[in-house]
KOLROKE-350460 format. One line per 10 residues: number of its first residue (from 1); their letters; for each residue y, x, z of C-alpha. Coordinates in nm, 2 decimals. Last residue first. Example, Ala and Ser with C-alpha at 12.3 -4.5 7.8 and 13.67 -1.06 7.14 Angstrom:
# KOLROKE-350460
2	sa	-0.11,1.37,0.71; -0.45,1.23,0.78
//
This chain:
# KOLROKE-350460
331	yegdenldlk	25.19,20.74,3.04; 24.92,20.97,3.17; 25.17,21.24,3.25; 25.38,21.01,3.48; 25.07,20.94,3.68; 25.00,21.31,3.72; 25.35,21.37,3.84; 25.32,21.10,4.09; 25.00,21.25,4.23; 25.16,21.59,4.26
321	kqgigeilmk	25.45,21.43,4.45; 25.21,21.26,4.69; 25.03,21.58,4.76; 25.36,21.75,4.83; 25.46,21.47,5.07; 25.12,21.49,5.25; 25.18,21.86,5.30; 25.53,21.80,5.44; 25.41,21.51,5.66; 25.14,21.74,5.81
311	lgngerkeil	25.39,22.02,5.86; 25.62,21.78,6.05; 25.34,21.64,6.26; 25.23,21.99,6.37; 25.05,21.87,6.68; 25.14,22.10,6.97; 25.43,22.31,6.83; 25.57,22.02,6.62; 25.55,21.78,6.92; 25.72,22.05,7.14
301	nfyqfsiavy	26.01,22.09,6.89; 26.04,21.71,6.86; 26.07,21.67,7.23; 26.31,21.97,7.27; 26.52,21.81,7.00; 26.52,21.48,7.19; 26.61,21.66,7.52; 26.91,21.81,7.34; 27.03,21.47,7.22; 26.98,21.33,7.57
291	tlssvvvqgi	27.19,21.60,7.72; 27.47,21.56,7.46; 27.50,21.19,7.56; 27.62,21.31,7.90; 27.97,21.34,7.75; 28.01,20.97,7.73; 27.90,20.92,8.10; 28.13,21.20,8.22; 28.43,21.05,8.03; 28.36,20.70,8.17
281	tsimttvilp	28.35,20.84,8.53; 28.67,21.05,8.49; 28.85,20.74,8.35; 28.73,20.53,8.65; 28.83,20.81,8.89; 29.18,20.82,8.73; 29.22,20.44,8.77; 29.09,20.43,9.14; 29.30,20.73,9.23; 29.62,20.58,9.09
271	mngsigggik	29.54,20.24,9.24; 29.50,20.35,9.60; 29.85,20.34,9.73; 30.12,20.60,9.66; 30.13,20.88,9.41; 30.48,20.81,9.27; 30.66,21.00,9.55; 30.48,21.32,9.46; 30.35,21.52,9.76; 30.14,21.40,10.05
261	lvkmftvita	29.91,21.71,10.05; 29.61,21.49,10.06; 29.75,21.24,9.82; 29.87,21.51,9.58; 29.53,21.68,9.60; 29.35,21.36,9.52; 29.58,21.27,9.23; 29.52,21.62,9.08; 29.15,21.58,9.11; 29.15,21.24,8.96
251	pagfimavfs	29.36,21.37,8.66; 29.12,21.67,8.61; 28.80,21.46,8.60; 28.82,21.40,8.22; 28.87,21.77,8.15; 28.61,21.86,8.42; 28.36,21.66,8.21; 28.37,21.92,7.94; 28.29,22.20,8.19; 28.01,21.99,8.35
241	niigiimilg	27.86,21.90,8.01; 27.83,22.26,7.91; 27.66,22.34,8.25; 27.42,22.05,8.19; 27.34,22.17,7.84; 27.26,22.51,7.98; 27.05,22.37,8.27; 26.86,22.12,8.05; 26.78,22.39,7.80; 26.67,22.63,8.07
231	ftswwkdkil	26.44,22.38,8.23; 26.28,22.30,7.90; 26.23,22.67,7.82; 26.09,22.71,8.17; 25.85,22.43,8.15; 25.71,22.53,7.81; 25.36,22.64,7.92; 25.25,22.28,7.93; 25.56,22.06,7.84; 25.37,21.86,7.58
221	ykarslaela	25.07,21.77,7.80; 25.29,21.68,8.11; 25.51,21.47,7.89; 25.21,21.29,7.74; 25.08,21.20,8.09; 25.42,21.06,8.18; 25.44,20.88,7.85; 25.10,20.72,7.92; 25.24,20.59,8.25; 25.55,20.45,8.09
211	gvgeyaviap	25.38,20.28,7.79; 25.38,20.41,7.44; 25.62,20.34,7.16; 25.62,20.69,7.02; 25.99,20.77,6.99; 26.13,20.55,7.27; 25.85,20.59,7.52; 25.84,20.97,7.45; 26.21,20.99,7.50; 26.17,20.81,7.84
201	slsfivffyf	25.89,21.07,7.93; 26.07,21.39,7.85; 26.27,21.42,8.17; 25.94,21.37,8.35; 25.85,21.73,8.32; 26.19,21.86,8.44; 26.20,21.61,8.73; 25.84,21.70,8.82; 25.94,22.06,8.90; 26.26,21.95,9.07
191	vvifgvlgii	26.08,21.71,9.30; 25.81,21.97,9.39; 26.08,22.24,9.45; 26.28,22.01,9.68; 25.97,21.92,9.87; 25.88,22.28,9.92; 26.23,22.35,10.05; 26.20,22.05,10.29; 25.86,22.17,10.41; 26.02,22.51,10.49
181	asllggsigg	26.31,22.35,10.67; 26.08,22.14,10.87; 25.88,22.44,10.97; 26.20,22.61,11.09; 26.32,22.30,11.28; 25.98,22.25,11.45; 25.96,22.61,11.55; 26.31,22.61,11.68; 26.27,22.32,11.92; 26.07,22.01,11.84
171	lggilagiia	25.70,22.01,11.77; 25.59,21.65,11.75; 25.92,21.47,11.67; 26.05,21.75,11.44; 25.71,21.77,11.26; 25.68,21.40,11.23; 26.03,21.37,11.08; 25.95,21.65,10.83; 25.63,21.48,10.72; 25.81,21.14,10.69
161	vfavvivlfi	26.09,21.30,10.48; 25.83,21.47,10.26; 25.65,21.13,10.19; 25.98,20.95,10.14; 26.09,21.21,9.88; 25.76,21.19,9.69; 25.76,20.81,9.70; 26.12,20.80,9.58; 26.04,21.04,9.30; 25.75,20.81,9.18
151	litvgysglv	25.98,20.51,9.20; 26.25,20.68,8.99; 25.99,20.77,8.72; 25.86,20.41,8.71; 26.21,20.27,8.68; 26.31,20.52,8.41; 26.00,20.42,8.21; 26.08,20.06,8.26; 26.43,20.11,8.12; 26.27,20.29,7.82
141	plfitkmrew	26.04,19.99,7.76; 26.32,19.73,7.82; 26.57,19.90,7.58; 26.34,20.00,7.30; 26.35,19.70,7.06; 26.71,19.59,7.15; 26.83,19.94,7.10; 26.72,19.94,6.74; 26.93,19.63,6.66; 27.22,19.79,6.84
131	vreitlsepn	27.19,20.11,6.65; 27.18,19.93,6.32; 27.50,19.74,6.41; 27.67,20.07,6.52; 27.61,20.21,6.18; 27.41,20.50,6.03; 27.39,20.46,5.66; 27.31,20.81,5.52; 27.07,20.91,5.79; 26.81,20.64,5.70
121	ekyelmiayv	26.49,20.64,5.91; 26.55,20.95,6.11; 26.91,20.86,6.17; 26.79,20.52,6.30; 26.55,20.68,6.54; 26.82,20.93,6.64; 27.07,20.66,6.71; 26.82,20.45,6.91; 26.74,20.76,7.12; 27.11,20.82,7.18
111	tiavtvsali	27.17,20.46,7.28; 26.87,20.45,7.51; 26.99,20.77,7.69; 27.34,20.63,7.72; 27.20,20.30,7.86; 27.01,20.49,8.12; 27.33,20.67,8.23; 27.52,20.34,8.25; 27.24,20.17,8.45; 27.25,20.46,8.70
101	lfiiailynl	27.63,20.44,8.72; 27.60,20.07,8.77; 27.36,20.09,9.06; 27.53,20.39,9.23; 27.88,20.24,9.21; 27.76,19.90,9.33; 27.59,20.06,9.63; 27.91,20.26,9.72; 28.12,19.94,9.68; 27.89,19.76,9.91
91	tlfhsfsdgf	27.94,20.03,10.18; 27.76,20.34,10.29; 28.07,20.57,10.34; 28.18,20.41,10.67; 27.83,20.41,10.83; 27.78,20.77,10.72; 28.12,20.89,10.86; 28.07,20.72,11.20; 27.71,20.84,11.22; 27.81,21.20,11.13
81	snafiegast	28.07,21.20,11.40; 27.83,21.07,11.66; 27.56,21.31,11.56; 27.79,21.61,11.55; 27.95,21.54,11.88; 27.61,21.47,12.04; 27.47,21.80,11.91; 27.77,22.00,12.02; 27.73,21.86,12.37; 27.96,21.63,12.57
71	grpkvagstt	28.00,21.33,12.34; 28.25,21.19,12.10; 28.44,21.38,11.83; 28.69,21.15,11.65; 28.65,21.04,11.29; 28.94,20.81,11.23; 29.18,21.10,11.20; 29.36,20.93,10.91; 29.28,21.20,10.65; 28.90,21.14,10.65
61	fdlnnsqvig	28.92,20.76,10.64; 29.20,20.75,10.37; 29.01,20.99,10.15; 28.69,20.79,10.21; 28.86,20.47,10.12; 29.00,20.62,9.80; 28.67,20.77,9.70; 28.49,20.45,9.76; 28.75,20.25,9.56; 28.72,20.50,9.28
51	naiggimslp	28.34,20.48,9.28; 28.37,20.10,9.25; 28.61,20.14,8.96; 28.39,20.40,8.80; 28.07,20.19,8.84; 28.25,19.89,8.67; 28.38,20.12,8.40; 28.05,20.30,8.36; 27.88,19.96,8.29; 28.15,19.85,8.05
41	gafylvslfi	28.13,20.19,7.86; 27.75,20.21,7.82; 27.72,19.98,7.52; 28.06,20.00,7.35; 28.15,20.36,7.45; 27.81,20.50,7.38; 27.81,20.34,7.04; 28.17,20.44,6.97; 28.10,20.81,7.06; 27.77,20.83,6.89
31	tkfnqsvftf	27.88,20.67,6.57; 28.20,20.87,6.55; 28.03,21.20,6.64; 27.75,21.17,6.38; 27.79,21.51,6.21; 27.93,21.68,6.53; 27.66,21.54,6.75; 27.38,21.64,6.52; 27.53,21.99,6.48; 27.58,22.03,6.86
21	sanikdgfdr	27.21,21.94,6.92; 27.09,22.15,6.63; 27.28,22.45,6.77; 27.13,22.40,7.12; 26.78,22.37,6.97; 26.83,22.67,6.75; 26.93,22.88,7.04; 26.61,22.82,7.23; 26.38,22.85,6.94; 26.31,22.57,6.70
11	eqefiitdkk	25.99,22.42,6.56; 26.06,22.13,6.33; 26.01,21.76,6.34; 26.38,21.66,6.36; 26.50,21.75,6.01; 26.88,21.74,6.00; 27.02,21.60,5.67; 27.29,21.81,5.52; 27.62,21.64,5.50; 27.76,21.52,5.17
1	m	28.12,21.63,5.10
//
């Protein structure tokens, strides 16, 4: 049976955006799943293996009693123990895991945007080959958009950390700690506020072909008075993703508990945890595609509310149909 074509440029309320996201994914599940698996799967697999090694080493480290309290005061014991743990966790595998998981997430976003662009152009012949050709045209611009966004967030975080460090060093005591906590909370709110706004900018780069800085400005314009609805959509989809991702993460959780409790003769060595963590990571990356579908529908919803592009196209289409009818009549 022929599936109904989904119109992107359309105003939708909160529930409609969620329904449209699930409808789009269900209609094009095979293409979305295989595309994400082909293009983001290898990156997430490398990141998952590195993450599995990190988790396995951390588990061995924490259960072996390697962290031993050192010092005379509570502060010294905490600082020394934290330093030991931090130096152990911050390894090359940890860095590899972070880099490849970020690249995998960005690739998922680019894949979804490419799929939706191809669907918009020709929904009846959506293939992985067409998705790949489209990805090649938007990959670098969208990647650059994510790079600019991450750089902005790093600057904000470093600025707040520097302020907190100066307060602790200058004031000290309870007053310095309290003021630092307040500044840290403000910093968290600022970062989170801009995170919701900037979540639209890579989609804008993909769908409008503008630069990264212009996309940030466009995102701020589009999301004006719609911050809470965008935040709510991201939160709801994130919760749904978390529940689905728990299914993929269940084997790794079971293996971890068995290793900690030292039960199950077959759960020995690090390989079971590494493999299950890799599977969990790949599953989470694939499931995250729903987030970018939802963000896309929010983008088209905001575009329609602000600029009415869909309505303009409909009016132009009606005018074109009338013109065609007149031409037929002359003949």
